[in-house]
N, C-alpha and C positions, 0 to 999 in steps of 0.2 A: 336702828331698825331691829336688830337682834333682840334687844330687851323688850321692845314693843311686841314682837311676835311671841316671845317667851311668856310675857305677862298677859297675853290674849287681849291686848289693847287695840281693838279695831279702829278706834278714833285716831290714834297716833299713826297707825299704818296707813290709813286713808290720807292723813295730813302729809306724811312723807311722800306718798305717791302723787298727791296733788301738787307738791312742790318740786316735782321732777326727779324724785329718787328713782334710780335705775335698778329694777329687780333683776334684769338680765345680768348686770355686773355683780350684784349681791348674791344671788342664789346659784353659787357654784355647787358642784357635786359635794365638795367638802362642807360647805355651809348647810346644805340640805341634810347631810348626814349628822352634822353637829346639832342642828335644830331637833331632828328626830330623836337622837340619843339623849340629848339634854332634857327633852320633854318626858322621855321614859323614866329618867332619874327623878323628875319632879313628882313627888308623891301626891301633890294637890292638883296635878294636871288632869285634864279630861281624858287624855290617853291612858294615864296610869289608872284612873278610876275605872275606865272601860276594861282594861286588861285584868284588873282585880275581879270585876264582875264576871268576865269571860271565864277566868280560871275557876272561880267559885262554881259557876254553872256547869263547867265540864266535870268537876270533881263530885258534884252532887246530882248528876244525871241519873234518872231512873233506868234500870236495865229492862228494857221492853222486849 
């Protein structure tokens, strides 16, 4: 499940859930933190791309 989430594989996540995978047991505070921090480290992740765009926008904002 971890790898499916990290790879943004919606089809596999759906399959896991349909087969009775327990998100309640999987998504501990530790696992949520690990998923979040590992996605931030992944330079190709949507989160990383969003953060780069956000920082670029903040640094190039016009002084109105």
